[in-house]
C-alpha positions in Angstrom: 113.8 65.0 94.2 110.1 64.8 94.8 108.1 66.5 97.6 105.6 64.3 99.3 104.3 64.0 102.9 106.1 60.8 103.7 109.0 59.8 105.8 109.9 59.5 109.4 109.0 63.0 110.2 105.6 63.0 108.5 104.0 62.7 111.9 105.6 66.0 113.0 103.4 67.9 110.5 100.3 65.9 111.1 99.2 68.0 114.0 99.5 71.2 112.0 97.7 69.6 109.1 94.8 68.6 111.4 94.8 72.2 112.7 95.0 74.2 109.5 94.6 71.6 106.8 98.1 72.5 105.5 101.6 72.5 106.9 102.4 76.0 108.1 105.6 77.6 106.9 106.7 81.1 108.2 108.8 83.3 105.9 111.1 85.3 108.2 114.0 87.7 107.7 115.3 91.3 108.1 113.5 94.1 106.3 114.6 94.6 102.7 116.0 91.2 102.0 113.7 90.3 99.2 111.2 88.5 101.4 108.0 90.0 99.9 109.3 89.3 96.4 110.0 85.7 97.4 106.5 85.5 99.0 104.9 86.7 95.7 106.9 84.2 93.7 105.9 81.3 96.0 102.2 82.1 96.3 101.4 84.2 93.3 99.8 86.7 95.7 99.8 90.3 94.7 101.7 92.4 97.2 103.6 95.6 96.9 107.3 95.1 96.2 110.1 97.7 96.6 113.0 99.0 98.6 111.0 100.4 101.4 112.4 99.6 104.9 109.8 98.4 107.3 107.0 98.4 104.8 105.7 94.9 105.8 103.6 95.9 108.8 101.0 93.1 108.6 101.1 89.4 108.0 100.2 88.2 104.5 99.4 84.6 103.9 99.0 82.5 100.8 99.1 78.9 99.6 102.3 77.5 98.0 101.8 74.6 95.7 105.2 73.0 95.3 106.5 71.4 92.2 105.8 68.0 93.7 102.1 68.9 94.2 102.3 69.3 98.0 100.3 72.4 99.2 101.8 74.5 102.0 100.4 77.5 103.9 102.9 80.4 103.9 102.9 83.4 106.1 105.0 86.4 105.3 105.9 87.7 108.7 107.0 91.4 109.2 110.6 92.2 108.6 112.5 91.9 111.9 116.0 92.5 113.3 115.6 90.6 116.5 113.4 88.3 118.6 114.1 90.7 121.5 111.5 93.0 120.1 111.8 96.8 119.8 108.5 97.3 118.0 105.0 95.7 117.7 106.1 94.1 114.4 109.1 92.4 116.0 106.9 91.3 119.0 104.5 89.7 116.5 107.4 87.7 114.9 108.6 86.6 118.3 105.2 85.6 119.5 104.6 83.5 116.3 107.9 81.7 116.5 107.9 81.1 120.2 104.3 80.1 120.6 103.5 76.9 122.7 104.3 73.6 121.0 101.6 72.7 118.4 100.9 76.4 117.6 104.3 77.3 116.1 105.1 77.1 112.4 106.1 73.7 111.1 109.1 75.2 109.3 110.8 78.5 108.8 112.1 79.8 105.5 114.7 82.3 106.5 115.5 84.9 103.8 119.2 85.7 104.1 120.6 88.7 102.2 123.9 87.6 100.8 125.0 91.2 100.6 124.4 91.9 104.4 125.0 88.5 105.9 126.2 89.4 109.4 123.1 91.2 110.7 120.9 88.5 109.0 122.8 85.7 110.8 122.2 87.5 114.1 118.5 87.0 113.7 119.0 83.5 112.4 120.9 82.5 115.5 117.8 83.6 117.5 115.5 81.6 115.3 117.6 78.5 115.8 116.8 78.8 119.5 113.1 78.1 118.8 113.8 74.5 117.6 111.7 75.0 114.5 113.1 73.4 111.3 114.8 76.1 109.2 115.6 76.3 105.5 117.8 79.3 104.4 116.8 81.1 101.2 119.9 82.9 100.0 118.8 86.2 98.3 120.5 89.2 96.7 123.4 87.1 95.5 123.7 89.3 92.4 124.3 92.3 94.7 126.8 90.4 96.8 128.6 89.3 93.7 129.1 92.9 92.7 130.6 93.5 96.1 133.3 91.0 95.4 132.9 88.0 97.7 129.4 86.4 97.9 128.9 83.5 100.3 128.2 80.4 98.4 125.1 78.3 99.2 127.2 75.1 99.7 129.7 76.8 102.0 127.0 78.4 104.1 125.1 75.1 104.3 128.3 73.5 105.6 129.0 76.2 108.2 125.4 76.5 109.4 124.5 72.8 109.2 121.3 73.9 107.5 119.9 73.5 104.0 120.7 76.6 102.0 119.2 77.3 98.6 120.1 80.2 96.3 116.9 81.8 95.0 115.9 84.7 92.8 112.4 85.8 93.5 112.0 88.0 90.5 112.9 85.3 88.0 111.7 82.3 90.0 115.2 80.6 89.9 115.8 78.1 92.7 112.2 77.9 93.9 111.8 74.2 93.0 115.0 73.4 95.0 113.6 75.5 97.9 110.4 73.5 97.8 112.3 70.3 98.0 114.4 71.5 101.0 111.3 72.7 102.9 109.5 69.4 102.3 112.6 67.5 103.6 112.8 69.7 106.6 109.1 69.2 107.3 109.5 65.4 107.0 112.6 65.5 109.2 110.8 67.2 112.1 112.5 69.2 114.9 116.3 69.8 114.8 118.6 67.5 116.6 119.3 68.5 120.2 122.4 70.6 120.6 122.4 72.0 117.1 120.9 75.3 118.2 123.8 75.9 120.6 126.3 76.5 117.8 126.3 80.3 118.2 127.1 80.0 121.9 129.8 77.5 121.7 133.0 78.7 123.3 131.4 81.9 124.6 131.2 82.9 128.3 127.4 82.3 128.3 127.5 78.8 126.9 127.6 76.9 130.2 124.9 79.1 131.9 122.6 78.8 128.9 123.0 75.0 128.7 122.1 74.7 132.4 119.1 77.1 132.2 117.8 75.4 129.0 118.0 72.0 130.7 116.2 73.4 133.8 113.5 75.0 131.6 112.9 71.9 129.5 109.4 70.6 130.1 108.4 73.4 132.5 106.6 75.5 130.0 105.2 74.9 126.4 107.7 77.4 125.0 111.1 76.5 123.4 113.5 75.8 126.3 116.6 77.4 124.8 114.7 80.5 123.7 113.3 80.7 127.2 116.7 80.4 128.8 118.2 83.1 126.5 115.3 85.5 127.2 115.5 85.1 130.9 119.3 85.6 130.8 118.8 88.8 128.8 116.3 90.2 131.4 113.1 89.5 129.4 110.0 88.3 131.1 108.5 85.4 129.0 105.0 84.2 129.9 104.3 81.5 132.5 107.9 81.1 133.9 108.1 79.5 137.3 109.5 81.9 139.9 112.4 79.5 140.8 113.6 79.4 137.2 113.4 83.2 136.9 115.4 83.6 140.1 118.0 81.1 138.8 118.3 83.1 135.6 118.9 86.3 137.5 121.6 84.7 139.5 123.3 83.4 136.3 123.1 86.9 134.8 124.7 88.4 137.8 127.5 85.8 137.8 128.2 86.5 134.1 128.4 90.3 134.7 130.7 89.8 137.7 133.0 87.5 135.7 133.2 90.1 132.9 134.2 92.7 135.4 136.8 90.4 137.0 138.3 89.8 133.6 139.0 93.4 133.1 135.9 94.5 131.1 135.8 98.2 132.0 132.4 98.8 130.4 130.1 99.5 133.3 127.1 98.5 131.1 128.4 95.0 130.3 125.7 92.5 131.3 124.4 89.1 130.2 122.4 90.6 127.3 125.5 92.3 125.9 127.5 89.1 126.3 124.8 87.2 124.4 124.8 89.7 121.6 128.6 89.6 121.4 128.5 85.9 121.1 125.9 85.9 118.4 127.8 88.5 116.3 131.1 86.7 116.9 129.5 83.5 115.5 128.0 85.4 112.6 131.3 86.9 111.6 133.1 83.6 112.0 130.6 81.9 109.7 130.9 84.6 107.0 134.7 84.6 107.3 134.8 80.9 106.6 132.1 80.8 104.0 133.1 83.9 102.0 136.6 85.1 103.0 137.0 88.7 101.7 139.9 88.9 99.2 142.8 91.0 100.3 142.7 94.6 99.1 139.0 94.4 98.2 137.7 97.8 97.0 134.6 99.5 98.4 131.5 98.9 96.3 129.7 101.5 94.2 127.0 101.7 96.8 129.5 102.3 99.6 131.2 105.1 97.6 127.9 106.8 96.7 126.7 106.5 100.3 129.8 108.2 101.6 128.6 111.3 99.7 124.8 111.1 99.9 124.8 110.2 103.6 127.4 112.8 104.6 126.6 115.4 107.2 127.1 118.3 104.8 125.7 117.0 101.6 122.9 114.6 102.6 120.1 117.0 103.4 120.8 119.5 100.6 120.8 116.6 98.1 117.5 115.3 99.4 115.9 118.7 99.2 117.3 119.1 95.7 115.9 115.8 94.6 112.4 116.6 96.0 112.4 120.0 94.3 113.3 118.4 91.0 110.4 116.0 91.5 107.9 118.7 92.0 109.3 121.0 89.3 109.3 118.2 86.8 105.8 117.1 87.7 104.3 120.5 87.2 106.2 121.4 84.1 105.6 118.1 82.3 102.0 117.8 83.3 100.8 121.3 82.5 100.3 120.9 78.7 98.4 117.6 79.3 96.3 119.2 82.0 95.4 122.2 79.8 94.5 119.9 76.9 92.3 117.7 79.1 90.6 120.7 80.7 89.7 122.2 77.3 88.4 118.9 76.2 86.1 118.5 79.2 84.8 122.0 79.3 84.4 122.1 75.5 83.4 119.0 73.5 82.3 116.9 76.5 80.2 119.6 78.3 78.9 121.0 75.1 78.0 117.6 73.7 76.2 116.6 76.9 74.3 120.0 76.9 73.2 119.5 73.4 72.2 115.9 74.0 70.1 116.8 77.0 68.5 119.6 75.1 67.6 117.3 72.3 65.8 114.9 74.6 64.0 117.9 76.3 65.6 117.1 79.7 64.4 119.4 82.5 66.7 122.2 83.5 67.5 120.9 86.9 68.8 117.6 85.3 70.9 119.5 82.9 72.3 121.5 85.7 73.1 118.5 87.8 74.8 116.5 85.0 76.6 119.3 83.2 77.4 121.9 85.9 77.6 119.4 88.7 79.0 116.0 87.7 80.8 116.6 84.4 82.4 119.8 85.6 83.5 118.4 89.0 84.7 115.0 87.8 86.2 116.6 84.7 88.4 118.9 86.8 89.7 116.0 88.8 90.5 113.9 85.7 92.7 116.7 84.4 95.0 115.8 87.3 95.5 112.2 86.2 98.7 113.1 84.1 100.1 114.9 87.1 99.5 112.0 89.4 101.1 109.5 86.9 104.2 111.6 86.6 104.4 112.2 90.3 103.9 108.6 91.3 106.4 107.5 88.6 109.2 109.7 89.9 108.6 108.6 93.5 108.4 105.0 92.5 111.8 105.3 90.8 113.3 106.8 93.9 111.8 104.1 96.1 112.8 101.2 93.9 116.3 102.5 93.4 116.9 102.4 97.1 117.3 106.1 97.7 114.2 106.6 99.9 115.8 104.4 102.6 118.7 106.8 102.6 116.2 109.6 103.2 115.3 108.0 106.6 118.9 107.9 107.5 119.5 111.5 106.5 116.4 112.5 108.5 117.6 110.8 111.7 119.3 113.9 113.0 116.1 115.9 112.2 114.0 113.4 114.1 116.3 113.5 117.1 115.4 117.2 117.6 112.0 115.9 118.5 113.4 113.0 120.5 112.0 110.6 118.0 113.9 107.7 116.5 115.0 107.9 112.8 112.6 105.2 111.8 109.8 107.7 112.7 110.6 109.3 109.4 109.2 106.3 107.5 105.5 106.7 108.4 105.9 110.4 108.0 107.2 109.9 104.5 104.3 107.6 103.8 102.1 110.5 104.7 103.3 112.3 101.6 101.2 109.7 99.8 98.2 109.3 102.1 97.9 110.0 105.8 95.7 107.0 106.5 98.2 104.2 105.9 100.9 106.5 107.4 99.0 106.4 110.7 98.8 102.6 110.6 102.6 102.7 109.9 103.2 104.2 113.3 103.0 100.7 114.7 106.7 100.1 113.6 107.6 102.4 116.6 108.2 100.5 119.8 107.4 103.2 122.3 103.8 104.3 122.8 104.8 107.9 123.3 106.6 107.9 120.0 103.5 106.5 118.2 101.2 109.0 119.8 103.4 112.0 118.9 104.0 110.8 115.3 100.2 110.2 115.1 99.5 113.8 116.0 102.1 115.0 113.4 101.2 113.0 110.4 98.2 115.1 109.4 100.6 117.9 108.7 102.4 115.9 106.0 101.1 116.9 102.5 99.2 114.0 101.0 98.6 113.6 97.2 95.0 114.8 97.5 96.4 118.2 98.7 98.9 118.1 95.9 96.1 118.4 93.3 94.8 121.5 95.0 98.3 123.0 95.3 99.0 122.5 91.6 95.7 124.0 90.5 95.8 127.1 92.7 99.6 127.6 92.2 99.1 127.2 88.4 96.4 129.9 88.4 98.2 132.5 90.5 101.9 131.8 90.1 102.3 130.5 86.5 105.8 129.3 85.6 106.8 129.5 89.3 104.1 127.0 90.4 106.6 124.2 90.8 108.7 126.3 93.2 105.5 127.2 95.2 104.5 123.5 95.5 108.1 122.7 96.6 107.8 125.5 99.2 104.6 123.9 100.5 106.3 120.6 101.0 109.2 122.2 102.8 106.7 124.1 104.9 105.0 120.7 105.6 108.2 119.3 107.1 108.9 122.5 109.0 105.3 122.4 110.4 105.9 118.8 111.5 109.1 119.8 113.3 107.5 123.0 114.8 104.4 121.2 116.1 106.6 118.4 117.4 108.7 120.9 119.4 105.5 122.4 120.8 103.6 119.2 121.6 106.4 117.0 122.9 107.2 119.0 126.1 103.5 119.5 126.7 102.2 116.0 126.2 105.2 113.6 126.2 107.8 114.9 128.7 109.3 111.5 129.4 110.2 110.7 125.8 113.7 109.1 125.3 115.9 109.1 122.3 116.7 105.7 120.7 119.5 104.8 118.3 118.6 104.3 114.6 118.7 100.7 113.3 118.1 100.6 109.6 119.1 98.2 106.8 120.1 100.2 103.8 119.4 98.3 100.6 122.0 98.5 97.8 121.3 100.9 94.9 120.0 99.2 91.8 118.2 100.0 88.6 114.4 100.2 89.0 112.6 97.6 87.0 109.7 98.3 84.7 107.5 95.7 86.3 107.9 96.9 89.9 107.8 100.6 89.0 104.8 100.1 86.7 102.9 98.1 89.4 103.5 100.8 92.0 102.4 103.6 89.8 99.2 101.7 88.8 98.4 100.7 92.4 98.7 104.3 93.6 96.9 105.8 90.7 94.0 103.3 91.0 93.7 103.9 94.7 93.6 107.7 94.1 90.9 107.4 91.4 88.8 104.9 93.4 88.9 107.2 96.5 88.6 110.5 94.6 86.0 109.2 92.1 83.4 108.3 94.7 84.1 111.4 96.7 83.9 113.6 93.7 80.6 112.3 92.4 79.1 112.4 95.9 80.5 115.9 96.6 79.5 117.3 93.3 76.0 116.0 93.5 75.6 117.2 97.1 77.0 120.6 96.4 74.8 121.1 93.3 71.7 119.9 95.3 72.3 122.4 98.1 72.9 125.1 95.5 69.5 124.2 93.9 67.5 124.7 97.1 66.5 128.3 97.9 67.4 129.4 101.4 64.1 131.3 101.7 60.8 131.9 99.8 60.9 134.5 97.1 64.2 133.6 95.6 63.0 131.2 93.0 62.2 127.5 93.0 64.2 124.3 93.0 67.0 124.5 90.4 66.2 128.1 89.5 67.7 130.0 92.5 70.7 132.3 92.4 73.6 130.4 94.0 74.2 133.1 96.6 70.6 132.8 97.7 70.7 129.0 98.0 71.2 127.0 101.1 74.8 126.3 100.2 75.5 130.0 99.4 73.9 131.2 102.6 75.8 128.9 104.9 79.2 129.4 103.3 78.6 133.2 103.0 78.0 133.3 106.7 81.4 131.6 107.5 83.4 133.7 105.0 84.2 136.6 107.5 86.0 134.1 109.7 88.8 133.8 107.1 88.7 137.4 105.9 91.9 138.3 107.8 93.6 135.7 105.6 92.5 137.4 102.4 90.2 134.8 101.1 86.9 135.7 102.9 84.7 134.7 100.0 81.9 132.1 100.0 83.5 130.1 97.2 86.6 129.6 99.2 84.8 128.7 102.4 82.6 126.3 100.5 85.7 124.5 99.1 87.3 124.4 102.6 84.1 122.9 104.0 83.9 120.1 101.5 87.7 119.7 101.8 87.2 118.7 105.4 85.4 115.6 104.1 88.2 115.0 101.6 90.6 117.3 99.9 89.6 116.0 96.5 86.3 117.8 97.1 88.0 121.3 97.0 88.6 121.2 93.3 85.1 119.9 92.4 83.4 122.4 94.7 85.3 125.3 93.1 84.4 124.0 89.7 80.7 123.5 90.5 80.1 126.8 92.4 81.7 128.9 89.7 80.1 127.0 86.9 76.7 127.3 88.4 77.0 130.9 89.3 77.0 132.2 85.7 75.4 131.1 82.5 77.8 129.7 80.0 80.3 128.3 82.6 83.1 130.9 83.0 86.7 129.7 82.9 87.7 128.7 86.4 91.0 130.6 86.2 89.4 134.0 85.5 86.8 133.4 88.2 89.4 132.6 90.8 91.5 135.7 89.9 88.4 137.9 90.2 87.3 136.4 93.5 90.7 136.6 95.2 91.4 140.0 93.9 88.2 141.3 95.5 88.5 139.4 98.8 92.1 140.4 99.3 91.8 144.1 98.5 94.1 143.8 95.4 96.6 141.3 96.9 95.4 138.1 95.2 98.8 136.3 95.2 99.2 136.8 98.9 95.6 135.5 99.5 96.3 132.5 97.2 99.4 131.6 99.2 97.5 132.0 102.5 94.7 129.7 101.1 97.3 127.1 100.2 98.9 127.3 103.6 95.4 126.8 105.2 94.9 123.7 102.9 98.3 122.4 104.1 97.7 122.9 107.8 94.0 122.0 108.5 92.6 118.5 108.9 93.2 116.4 105.8 89.9 114.4 105.7 87.4 112.5 107.8 89.2 109.2 107.0 92.4 110.6 108.6 90.4 111.5 111.7 89.0 108.0 111.9 92.5 106.5 111.5 93.8 108.8 114.1 91.1 107.8 116.6 92.0 104.1 116.0 95.7 104.7 116.6 96.0 107.4 119.2 92.5 107.5 120.8 89.6 109.9 120.9 91.0 112.4 123.3 94.2 113.1 121.4 92.3 113.0 118.1 90.0 115.8 119.3 92.9 117.8 120.7 94.8 117.4 117.4 91.7 118.4 115.4 91.4 121.7 117.3 95.1 122.4 117.0 95.0 121.8 113.3 92.2 124.3 112.7 93.8 126.9 115.0 97.2 126.4 113.4 95.8 126.7 109.9 94.0 130.0 110.7 97.0 131.5 112.4 99.4 130.5 109.7 97.1 131.6 106.9 96.5 135.0 108.5 100.2 135.5 109.2 101.2 134.5 105.6 98.7 136.9 104.1 99.6 139.8 106.3 103.3 139.4 105.5 102.9 138.5 101.8 100.6 141.4 101.1 103.6 143.7 101.8 105.3 142.1 98.8 102.4 141.3 96.4 
């Protein structure tokens, strides 16, 4: 079958083609149904793919050139559970699909997870109320087959009275058939009147809905049936005449009264609940007829594993054990590679550059800038590339296997202690990678108070930039136990989030309410090389792009400040002792502030100062200051031992631990501050900044004073 813009319904798409140049197709579905994978397969766009619930927080668009040569514009709308929105993402989906006539999509491709059909059909029943032509793309059929009774495309098409196409986004199977079905739907135009009422047929709400929809028809530019359902459920759609709204309220009151008269003892039964029950009853009836479950069907492997991993007694200990294994494996496997790269940079690379510059009679300041500044600073960062690769690989395997979604479920009880919904754990987990996108991820939370509180807590999540500092300092001072120390810091990060949440919530957000967790758990599956490799490369490339620019700028700036004498009589440019330079003078003046924490030395305060710009600058600053201090470039390890031994009065391990805690608790970077200001406003950002510095100082002092009793 070909796909051309001909037929009786061609005029239905003409308006959209004049507006955008291409027919507009919206890709819609629940989170984690393979929607992003399908979008990539259709458009060839490069987008992150993985089992991460709620990860699609913005709208991606691309052009889909069908096998018949017809170009279509496709928008990958955020994953949504309902058109009665509970979050800004869901509100966006609702607004796109219920826009005034002429601004809505010309067709919807609904991604339906064959393994979790009932919840998917609930959303589909709402989309059918919008009168937009719908084509169902049946995904995850391999997972459904392993569960025993997958719904067939033909049976579903018969029950839904919609075109249903089985697709496999990863292999591209079924995409040509999907293109044909979409083009036919575009040519056919709007659905037949009455088809959208299938879910309500036979339910208590059917008659009231039909009357309200008839009354709403033509009164507003929005879909009449969607408008009727929204009014009945107590929503306040835009531009609704007062008489129609009053009629809807009266209908809702009658439905609640009838439910009570029929013996419904639930005091909360209202029209919205009756509508939801009707939709779910329809969804289960469709599934029962399309894919009757065989008698005596056994629980799937995912079900059996989840009974253990999501249990109250085993879930959290297992999660902690997994994360400890990740950090332990990362540090143990990466250390030999790091040592080898470090020796290579400090030996052949630095030595070769030194000899080359000497051969061309380069001035001393240039040799200092290139060898002591750039090569030393950048080289120290590059030694952490193996560590980052291993870390990102292990996390990508957990994510692509589907386990990270379970972490959000397990953390639900923890989040409830802060009166936050379980899905608040998702942006917090993203903060382990980088705080900036995590702050943007707070938009998945529906309540403003939830977004503000999580926005204040995210800076306490240990990002990967801080991980590099942890590994270096822990490796120097704690040797074979460095993995355990890093794990302790991540546990401390979570405890810090909980502790600060318990302090801030009653002070700033007293009216916060608890919401139930709604989360689609993807099935467990073997990670693929392509998806895992792409995730590792994207994260590593982002880290190197960010760190590379920061490191070069920081190393150059630090060396320049170290080359300028603070006062006359201490040498000229590039020939001054570091402690007598501008850099040394400023950082030496601030060192007493952190003396109670055991690291009151100018090298440490210099590193903390550049770390405020970005944590990647901590390593390069330590490397540059120690390298420039003595001729011949002393080993960083021995220099750190000597400095912390002196500043702590012989308790260098206690001081090192306090330094790491300070790194954990104080402001991650300027980029995080900018993202915070965008998400939670200037006032709360300033308050949060002050709290972070105070908390970091208090915790570091407390840790040192206690740990010095042991070490």
